[in-house]
N, C-alpha and C positions, 0 to 999 in steps of 0.2 A: 504494500500500500504506500502510495506517495504522500509525503508530508505536504501540508498546506503551504502555499507560497508565502503567506504572511508569517507563518512560523519560521520558515527558513530566513526570511528577511530579518526577523527579530533576533534569531540566533547569530546571524552575521553581524548585526549591530552590537550585540552584547559582547561577542568575542573580540571584535576589533576596536570597540569604543568609538566608532564612526557612524554617521548617519547613512542610511541606505543609499541616498542619492550620490553620496561621495564614493561609496564602494562600487556602485553600479557604473558611475562615470569612469572611474579608474580602470576597472576590469573590462569595461566596454572598449578600452583602447588596446587591448591585447588582440592581435589579429594573426590569422594564419595566411601566409603568402607562399605562392609558388613562383620560383625563379627558373627561367629556361634560358639556356645558352648553348654554345658549341660543345661544352663539356657534358651536357645532359640537363637534368632537371632536379631541383631540390625543393622540398616543401618544408617550411619552418615557421615557427611562431616568432612574433616580434619579441625582442628582449624585454624582460620585466624590469620596471624601475623599482626602486627600493620600497615604495609604498605598496605597489602591487604585490611584490614578494611577501611583504609583511602581512597583507590580507590573507594570502594563501596559508602562510605559516600559522597565523592566529586562529584560523578556522580549521586547521588540521587537514588541509587539502593539499595533495601533491600537485605542484604547478604543472602546466603542460610541458612536454618535452620540447626542447629548442628545435631539434630536427625531427620531423615526423616521417619523412620519406626522402630517399635519394635514388635517382635513376640515372646512372652514368650513361653517356652516349656510346 
């Protein structure tokens, strides 16, 4: 059974000490990008800034891996 979104928001706020709009804004800046060139293709997430990394840590969530796929040419 899935937890109610409001409960998850409240847990995030309590664990980080930040308002949900701040958490959402910062984590919404984490993106997955695919780069293609002569050497092949790589998919990676944008680097986390210190605040984003702290949110993941405080919530006990493993951050996304930096490189999610690599396909050499």
